[in-house]
C-alpha positions in Angstrom: 80.8 66.7 -195.4 78.4 68.7 -197.5 81.3 69.9 -199.7 82.9 66.4 -199.8 79.7 64.6 -200.8 78.5 67.3 -203.3 78.6 66.4 -207.0 81.6 67.9 -208.8 80.7 70.5 -211.4 81.2 69.4 -215.0 83.3 72.5 -215.5 86.1 73.1 -217.8 89.0 70.7 -217.1 91.0 72.7 -219.7 90.9 75.9 -217.6 94.6 76.2 -217.2 95.3 75.7 -220.9 92.4 78.0 -222.0 93.3 81.0 -219.8 96.6 81.8 -221.5 94.9 81.3 -224.9 92.4 84.1 -224.2 94.9 86.7 -225.3 94.0 89.1 -222.5 96.2 88.6 -219.5 94.4 91.3 -217.5 91.0 89.7 -218.0 92.5 86.2 -217.2 94.3 87.7 -214.2 97.6 86.3 -215.5 100.3 88.3 -213.7 103.4 87.0 -215.5 104.4 84.5 -218.2 107.7 82.7 -218.5 108.8 80.3 -221.3 107.1 77.3 -219.7 104.7 78.5 -217.1 102.7 81.4 -215.8 101.5 83.1 -212.6 97.8 83.7 -212.2 95.6 85.2 -209.5 93.3 82.5 -208.1 89.6 83.3 -208.8 88.6 81.4 -205.6 91.3 82.5 -203.2 91.9 81.3 -199.6 93.4 84.7 -198.9 93.8 88.0 -200.8 96.7 87.6 -203.2 96.4 83.8 -203.5 98.4 83.0 -206.7 98.7 79.8 -208.8 101.9 78.8 -210.6 100.9 76.8 -213.7 103.0 75.0 -216.4 101.7 75.7 -219.9 101.8 72.0 -220.7 99.0 70.1 -219.1 100.3 67.3 -216.8 98.9 65.8 -213.7 102.0 65.2 -211.7 105.4 66.8 -211.0 107.2 63.7 -212.4 105.6 64.3 -215.8 107.4 67.7 -216.2 110.7 67.9 -218.0 113.6 69.1 -216.0 113.4 72.5 -217.8 109.7 72.7 -217.0 110.3 71.9 -213.3 113.1 74.5 -213.1 110.9 77.1 -214.8 107.9 76.3 -212.5 110.1 76.7 -209.4 111.4 80.1 -210.7 107.8 81.3 -211.2 106.9 80.1 -207.7 109.7 82.1 -206.2 108.7 85.1 -208.3 105.1 84.8 -207.1 106.3 84.6 -203.5 108.5 87.7 -203.9 105.8 89.7 -205.6 103.4 89.0 -202.7 106.1 89.8 -200.2 106.7 93.1 -201.8 103.1 94.1 -202.6 101.2 92.9 -199.5 103.9 92.1 -196.9 102.4 88.9 -195.4 103.7 87.3 -192.2 104.3 84.0 -194.0 103.3 81.8 -196.9 101.7 78.4 -197.7 103.2 77.1 -200.9 102.3 73.7 -202.3 100.6 71.3 -204.7 97.4 69.3 -204.4 98.2 66.1 -206.2 95.3 63.7 -206.8 91.6 64.1 -206.2 91.8 63.0 -202.6 94.3 65.8 -201.9 92.0 68.5 -203.3 93.2 68.3 -206.8 89.9 69.2 -208.5 91.7 70.4 -211.7 93.8 67.7 -213.3 96.3 70.3 -214.7 99.2 70.5 -212.2 99.5 73.8 -210.4 101.1 75.2 -207.3 99.3 77.4 -204.7 101.1 80.4 -203.3 99.0 81.7 -200.4 100.1 84.8 -198.4 99.3 84.3 -194.7 99.0 86.8 -191.9 98.9 86.1 -188.2 95.3 85.7 -187.2 94.0 85.5 -190.8 91.6 82.7 -190.1 88.2 83.3 -188.7 84.9 81.7 -188.0 83.2 82.7 -191.2 84.6 80.0 -193.5 83.8 77.3 -190.9 80.4 78.3 -189.6 79.0 80.7 -192.2 80.4 78.8 -195.3 81.5 82.3 -196.5 84.9 83.7 -197.2 85.6 87.3 -196.5 88.1 89.0 -198.7 89.0 92.6 -198.0 89.9 93.5 -201.6 88.4 92.8 -205.0 90.4 90.5 -207.4 90.9 93.4 -209.9 92.4 95.6 -207.1 94.6 92.8 -205.9 95.7 92.1 -209.5 96.7 95.8 -210.0 98.6 95.9 -206.7 100.6 92.8 -207.6 101.1 93.9 -211.2 102.6 97.2 -210.0 105.1 95.4 -207.8 106.2 92.9 -210.5 108.8 95.1 -212.4 110.8 95.8 -209.2 110.7 92.2 -208.1 111.8 90.9 -211.6 114.7 93.3 -211.5 115.8 92.2 -208.0 115.5 88.5 -208.9 117.6 89.0 -212.1 120.3 90.6 -210.1 120.3 88.2 -207.1 122.0 85.2 -208.8 124.9 87.4 -209.9 125.3 88.8 -206.4 125.3 85.2 -205.0 127.9 84.1 -207.5 130.1 87.0 -206.6 129.8 86.3 -202.9 130.6 82.6 -203.6 133.6 83.5 -205.7 134.9 85.9 -202.9 134.5 83.1 -200.3 136.4 80.6 -202.5 139.3 83.1 -203.1 139.7 83.7 -199.3 140.0 80.0 -198.5 
């Protein structure tokens, strides 16, 4: 209740439009940019490697995105998941959006959370001690994910072709 009732900081509501404009992706922890969205390391992560997929255009809801923006955002979510799978090998993922202030949407710019999860990764510290324990600094996590990115991008670029070929083979045999 302390968190729920606390006054909201009058912080920067333009955070997700300002980050890409900084011109220094390493300082901003931007892992990758596509044409319409980008992948950034969360500065306040639930778990190490917690990523955010953010459209460049500031909208508050999925329905406000164009079809091209929705497709691009989904592709960058898949990229983020695969980078995390390759770099940190989690047991699973939480992937989703917080839409509206009641759902935890404290920043009005739409963004998706990609959170790597490990069996037993929750503990008593966040609940009782109001403290999060992260075993790796953001900069170290960023470098680890950044080093996995080229291989994942190459694999994802090849995957659709492989699927198309498999589909074509299946059709020919019918």
